[in-house]
Structures are given as structure tokens and as C-alpha cells.
C-alpha angles and dihedrals in degrees: 000000000000128000112252114217125181093202092046095145093054095046093048090049091050090046091056091048088071088070086052089050102048103029089081086070091056093049107034098034107027104029112026133005100024098052094047092045090046091053096049096048093044096054117099126239089256091053093256113153095205116110133185112235111183087333092312112125109214140149110271097233089046089055091052092048089052094046090055089050093051093049093054092045090058092050089046092055098046103033099074092057094042090048091050088051093047090051094046094047102036090237100121092128093053092055091046090053092047093056094041091054089047092053098044096047091047086054089054088051091062089071087078094053113106105158093263089083101048096157092053091048094051092045092054088047092053092047091048092053091044088053092047097047091041095054092047093064092062095036092056092048090065092066096083091041099057102034145051117247089249087058099049097089098051098035087052091048087049093056092050094044088054093049092051091048095050096042092050089053093055093042091053090051093049093044087054090052091050097046097041108026094158091064087063097038090248120151116248119263129041098335095103092047091051091045089056090062090052090048092047090056094047091047091052097047090043103052090038085073089076097062089037088059104045105027113100115260099208112357097175095044097238115167116182109165101174139029097038096163093050093048094044091052089051093050089054095048086052095053093044087057089054092049092050089056094051111069089178090062099048094041088052092046089051090052091044089051095055099042091043088058085066100034098048093041090053089049094051102040108029091098091052089049093055093045097050106030099036099025091227115176119243096262095055093048088053091049088053092054090046087056089052094049096049095046090047092060088063093039093059093056095038094060092041086061092044088052092049091052100036105016136259094280099054091045091051091047091052091053096044089051087050090051093052086056091052095053090052093046094049088069092062098044113117107142131067091238091051087052092049089052091050090046089054091055091042088054093051093057100028096073096034094053096047095042094047093042089059097046093044092055090049089058089055098059111098113256093226092061127096095184095095093144090053092049093047087050090066089050095046095043086052090055095043094050087047090056093047092052093039099050093039091052092047092051094045095050089049089052095048099042101029092231134093088203088073089050091051091052094048089061088067088072091060091052090050091054093046090052089053092056091044090059089062093053117101107184110210116262094247087059090062094055092082 
């Protein structure tokens, strides 16, 4: 049963605007300015890349990889129960707001991180990551409630496209302030970079008010005032039974798990790779990410069209094969232009695989179910655990071998396994009609 909305266009537009709101976190904090800033302020005067974190001596980039792993491990542990509570009580929007504000305020806190307070910086980074990941669980769960199945692919693509456009606008502005602080009356040094973290948090919280205003608060009129934990646990058990009875869903989740290890690790650590392995200055690293963002807008829609013509499975398989090639090519990248070329290809499949994975999973949820947050918690936990293992493996291989190139090549194995599971997936005929 689909939710009927008289103002469907307005609600769908508001839903997609949350991508516009929170994607600035993904770009500014996780992919570009913060990793570069973090690397610069955690390097010793003698050029050493080792830091002390609560007395633990570790390479700075390894610590960053592990902190990302930890944040997503936390959300993987708590989101199933939270989503069950949200479904049982009809308070999905309240949970989405809580995590969005947690993330945005933590981004603002990074303004006060200057390298001398490493523990504080890592704490804010972890809390921002938890806020981002937590809000996405409930945001994604709205997709099957506000759209018909035939609309999933392109509405999902619209969300990712808006996210890329909004984040690029903010990144260009912050890049200008960093490169030309005098034009804006800013002092020399790290002030402009730190200010970008503050602006990111304000942007996230500010534009989130649009979906918060228009998304339905309780579309199925559920009203559980007590025993939230019990009801939440019961919702998760119910959804787990559904999943066990649907081989196509858990095969898809297995495939998604493995290829997400590669996709998300590249997204979070590409800037660190360019910084450490190629020695690229900050402006070239940010230009690389801008290339990825611009190309990803087109990639989201391109593979939505491919999916419409050939089906979701074929479209996903094409992208996974391209990702395998990317991992192999990364080992041999030594020049800035080779890095730019690789970034172009990454952008083409980055938006497409994220957008199409979300819409494909939406199509696999039983039409009779109203536990969309609980179903999407399985999807999101799969992705979060994949990030934990992917980023941890990436950091561990770098620590053992001393090279991020070996880490990059290892990601290709994850994509190969994901492709194997994807071959076993047969998406129902009705899901191909979109």
C-alpha cells in the first residue's frame, strides 16, 4: 500500500533537498577540506606523520581511517533498534531530526580543532559521522512512502544530483576563501579552513528545515506511547523474518555489502591517497573532488537511464566492473593528470551506484509492509559495516605495507566478490518496469 499525497511534487522535492542539505558534510568534511586540514595540522615539525591519541602512537592517516570505522560501527549497532522504534511509534522524522542536528553541531565544533586538541577533533569528527549516517537511515526510508515504484530510480538520482550540486557550490566558496583570504577579510593561516567546517554545519541544519517542514510526520498513523524498546525489537524481528523469506533481498544485500566496502572507502579516503601517495597540494586535491562531483551528477542520471532500458541488475554490474578497473588503475597512478582522469571515471560511477543501489533496494521491499525504516536499517547497517571493514582494512594494509597503493588494489577484491553475488540476484519482473 502506497502513501497517497495530494502535494506529491512538493514533498518529493523537499525529500530530495535533504541530499542538498547533508551532502556538504560528505564533500567538505569527509572528502576534501577536513582530511587535508587534518593531515596538515597533525604533522610534526620534523615532518613526522605519527601522532599520540590518548597515549597511543599511530600514523595520522591510519587514526583517521580507524575513527571513520568506529563511527560507522556505532551507528551499525544502534540503528536497527532505533529504526524499529521509529516504525513502531511513527516517529521517523523525529529520529531524522535528532541525528541531523547531532551531525551539524559536531561539524560546527570542528571550527575549534587546531591540531593541539587531537582528541577533541577526532571526537567531533566521529559524532558528525554518526549524525550523518544516522539521519540517512530514516531519510532513505521515506523513498517508498512518497513515490511509486516507477519513480524510485529517477527520484533517487534527483536526490544525489541535488546533493552534488549543493556541495559543489559550498566547496567552491570555501575554496575561494582558503585561496584568497584577503578578499574576504580573513586572517592568513587555517582560519578559512576552520570556518568552512562551521559553515558546513550551518548549511546542513539550515537547509534541512525544508524536508523537516514538508515530510509527513506519521503517514501510517502509528501511536505507541510506551514500551518503545519492546516494540522496536518486535519490528526488527518482523522485518528479519521478511528478509529470511526473500532470497533476492539477502543476495542483493550481500552484493551491496561487498561493493560498498570499495565505493565508500574510495569516497572517504581518496583525498588522503592523493595527498600522501602523490604529494598533491590542497588545491589540486579539491579540484579532483570537484571533478568527481560534477561528473557524478551526470552519472546518476546516466545509469538511471541504463537501468530503465536494461534493468537495475545490468546497470549495477556495468558499474561494478568499472570499479574493478579503477582499483587496478590506482596502483599505477603517479601524475596529477592521471589522477584527474581516474577521478573522472570515479565520478561517473560514484553517483550512479549509490543512487541505483538505494532505488533497487526500495523495489525489493514488500508492498504490503509499512516498516520502511526497519527495512532500510538492514540496508544502511549493511553499508555501515561495509565502511567499517573497508576503511579498517585500508588503514591496516597501509600500516602493514607502508603504501596506500596496496590498500587501493585490495579494494578490487571486494568488488569482485560483490559482482559474484550480484550475478545470483534475479530482480522481480515488476521491478524492471521502471
